[in-house]
C-alpha positions, 0 to 999 in steps of 0.5 A: 954113121957107122960103116954098117949104116953105110952098108945098109944104105947100099943094101937099100939102093940095091933093093930099089934097083931090084924092085924096079927090075920087077923081081919078086917083092917078097924075096927082095925084101926078105933077102935084104933083111936077113943079109943086114941082120947077119952082117949085123951078127943078129941073125935071129932078129930077122927070123924072129920078125918073120915069125912075129909078122906071120901071126899078126892076128888083127891083120890076118883077120882083116886082110884074109876076111876081105879077100875071101869076100872079094873072091866070092863077090867075083864068083857070084858076079855081084861085083859086075852087077854093081858096076852095070847099074852104076854105069846105066844112068851116065850114058850120053854125058859127053866129056863129063863122062870122064870125071863121073867115071872116075868118081864111080870107080873111086866108089866101086873101089871101096867095095872092090878094094883091089886096083886091078880087080876093080879096074877089070870090072869097071873098065870092061863096062865104062871104057867102051861106053866112053869110047862110044861117047867120043872120048879118046882111049887114053882119057877113058883109060886114065878116068878108070885108073884115077879112081883106083885110090878109093880102096884106101877108104876100105876097111879091108885095105891092108894099110888101114888095119896095119896103121890102126893097130900101130896107133892103137885105133880102131880100123873104122876110127882110123879110116874116119881120120884120113877120110877127108884127105882121101876124098881130097885126093879123089876130088883133085884127080876127078877134076884134074883128069877132066882139066888135062883131058880137056887141054888134050882135046880128048872129048873131040873123038877118035875115029879109030878108037876100039877096045880089046874084046879079048880083055873084056869080061864075058857077057855070055853068062852075066845076068845083072841083078839089083840084089846082087849089086847091093852085096858088095857094099853090105860089109861096109854098111855094117861097119859104118852103121855099127861104129857110128849109130848102132853099137850093138851091131859093132863088129870086126872086119872079118865078121862083117865080111863073112856076113857079106859072103853069106848074103852073096851065097843066098842072093846068088844061090850059088853052089855052096861047095864051090862058093866055100872053096872060092872063099877060102882060096880068096883067104889064101890069096890074101895071106900069100899076096898081101900078108906076105908083103907085110911079113917081108917088110917086117924082116927088111925092117929088122935088118935096117934096125940091126944095122943101126940105120933106123936110129940114125934116121930117127935122130935126124928126124927129131930135129925137123918134123918137116923132113919127116913129113916130106920124106913120108910123102915123097918117099912112098910116092916116088917108090910107087912111080918107079916100081908100079906099087906103093905097098913095099915102100909104104910098109917098110916106112911104116914098119920102121919110121912111123912108130917113132912119129911122136918123137918128131912132133907128128902122130903115128896115124897122121904119118902112117896115113900120109905115107900110104896115100902118097904111095897109092898116088905114086902107083896111080901115075906109074906106067908099070902098075898092074891097073895101068897096064890092064886099062891100057890093054882094054883101051888099046893105048900105050900106058904112057899115054894114060899116065900123061892124064893122071900124073899132074893131078896125082902129083898135086894130090901128093903135095896137098897131102904133105902140106895138110896131113898132121 
C-alpha cells in the first residue's frame, strides 16, 4: 500500500467519526471525497463524479416519483386509512399483538417506504392498542421498529434502483431476487422480538404505561375510507402485475407512482392545486434527501478510487470471496448501528466495491443486496435511528430499552444473510 492509501484510511476513520457525531452526511462525504481527490492530484475526478451522479436518470425517476407519491398519500391521509383498517381486526390478541404488529408494519412499510414516516403512521395507531392490551411500552415500540425493514421490498427505496442499474437488471427483477432474503429477515425479526419480549415478561402489563399524546397524529380531521386505504398499494400492484402477468401494462416506477397519485387525487377529492404542490414538494425532497446522499457517496467513492485504496481492496478481495461476503454484511451493519443510518455506508460500499463483485466470485446483485439489507438491520438496532427515537417518544420509553428487544433478532438476521446470500 502507498502512503496515499494510508491517508485514505485515515480519512475513512475521520469520516466515520463525523457520521457518529451526527454531522451532515452529505457534507461529510463530499468533503472527504474532494479532499482525497485533491491530494491525489485529480480534483476533477470528484467534480466529475458529482456531475455524473446528479443526472442519473433511472434513479431520479424512481426516487423522486416515489417520494412525490408518498407526500400525496400523506396529504390525502391514504396512509392513515390503510393503517386504520389493518389495525382494527387485531385488538385482543394479547402477547401475539407483538408479532402481528411487527408483520403489519413490515407490510405497510412496503407501501410507505420511509422508516420514520411509516413509524409515525403505524406507531400512532398500534402502540396505544398494544399498551391497552397490557404490552409493556418498550416491547410495543420495538414491535413497530422491527417492521421498518419492509421498505426494501419497495421499488421506491433508493437502494433497489441503484443496485439494479449497476447489475443491469430491471428493478422488479432485483426485488424478486432478494425478496426471499428480505422475507427471511422479516420472519426472524417477527419471531425474535416475540421471544425476547416473552423472556422480558413484556406481556404481563405495565400499570404506568402511557403514550405521549403530543406525538400522536391528530384525529380531528381524520375520516378513514376503505378506498383511500387501497391507494398506497396501487403502484406496487401495477408494478407486480405488469412484470409477472400482464406485460402490456409493464411500466417504470415513476409512471406507476404517478398513476397512484392520480388515484389518490380522485378518491380523496383533494384540492388539485395543493395536491400538485405536495407531489412536487415530495419530488424535491426525494432529490435533496435521497439523491443527495447518493451524489455525496459518489464523490466519496471517487476520492477512494483516486487514492488507490480501492485497487488495493479489490486485489485483496480477489483471493477470498468470504472476506467480501463478511465485509459487505458486517461493515454496513456496524455503520448502521453506530450512526443510526445504513444509507451512507451502504451506498459508499456499493459504489466502490460492488461493481467488482464478479472478480472475487460473487454477483453484483447478490453483494449489493447483502450490503443494503445488513445496513437496514443495523439501523433497526440503533438507538440513534430516527424511527427508533420516534417510536420511543410515542411510547415514552428509553430508546435503549427498545433496542434491547430488536438487537438480537437483527444480529441473527445479519448472520443468516451473510451465510445465505450469493
